[in-house]
N, C-alpha and C positions, 0 to 999 in steps of 0.2 A: 383184410388180405388183399394186396394189389392186383389187378388185374391188367392185361395186356395194355386195353384200353386207356386205364389211369397212366399206366408208365408214361404210353405216348403221348397222353396229354400233356401230363408234366415237363416230361422235355419238349415239347411243343410251347407251352406257357412258359418255359424258361427262353427258349431260342426268341420269343416275341419279346419278352421282358428287357433282355438284353439288346434286341435289336433297336430298340425304340427308347432305351435310357429308363425304362421304368425300375427305378431302385426301391425295393419296399423301404419306404422312410415313413411308414406312418405312426403319427405318435411323437416325431421329432417336432420339438419347438410349438407344439399346439398351445395355443394362446389364449387364455379366457382375460375379458378386460370389463369391467364391473364400475358405473358411475356412482358416487356418491356426492354428496353436496359437498364435500371438502376436496373430494380429486377422483382420481381414477385407480381401482386395485387391478394389479395384473398378475394372473399366474400362468407362468410359462413352464411347460412340461420338459425336463431336459433327461431322460432316462439314460443312465450308463454315465453321464458327465460327472467328473470329480470338480469340488469347488474350484481346486486350483486350474483347471482349464475351464475355467469362466469370467468372462469380462463384460461389465456393462459401461458404456462410454456415451457421455452427452457431449455432442457438439453440433453448432448452429443450428439449435432449436431441434436435434433428431437424438432420440436415444437408441444405441446401436448395442445389440445383447450378440455376444459371440460365445462360441462353445467348441471344444474339440473333443472328440471321443479317440482315445488311442487304445486299442487293447493289446499292445505289445507284439511280439514276434510269436504269432502263432503258426508259424509256418514247419514247424517242428514234423517230419514225416515219419518218425519210427514207428508210431503208433497207428499210421493211417493217414488218410488224406481226406480233406473236405469234398463232399459231392455239391454242396449248395451252401453259400452264406448269405445270411438276408441280414445279420445283425449290423448296422451303420458304422462305418470307422470312418473318420474325417471332419472337417470343420464344416459349421453351421452359422448363419447369421440372421437376425431379424432386424429390422428398422422400424422406428414408432416415430411419426412426428408428435411431439408434446408442447412445442409452443416455444419462442425466443424468450420468455418472460422467467421459463423455469430455470433455476441452476442447479448444478451439482449437488450442493448442500441440501436441497428442496427434496430431492427425493429418495427413498426409503428403500433398500433392499435387503434379504436375507434368501438364506438356500437351505430347504431342508427336504430331507427323503426324496429327493430327484426334480424337484419343482423349485423354480426361482419367484419369489413372491417380492412385486414392487409396488409401491406408491408413490404416483404422481399427482402433487396436489393441482388444484387449478389456479391459475394466477388470469389476473385480468390480462387480455387482449387489448391494445389500444382499438377504439371503435373507431372506424372508416365513417364520416360524414355520408348520411343517404342524400342522395340528390332529389330535390323537390322541384319537378318542371310545374311550370304555369301553363296551363291548357292555351294554345293560341287560336282563336275562333276565325272563320273566315275561310 
């Protein structure tokens, strides 16, 4: 049962959240990255995203993951109105540096149960010659 304090507290929280731009986006594009001998396994949570609204692009050594959530026109006021909406609607994007040697063909991706799984192989990056300084006495 709500008390006057609880209702006032909820209204205050909502005012603060909207004033400071705190949108409840917890759980969107949370990413786990696991390193193996062969490469990197990534799991990116994309709740509410449909496969056709998801894209992965490789450009200049960066892997860009973009997703859009569109819940359609839910503005129908015939049966009531929303008092609070916490489910995310819009576009989001994450970027990961994977190296200049990785090609689009190297990366494997699959989308299952709201999670994007990616495999990015390890590629040898050119090594920079380490400077070896000679100690100068005196």
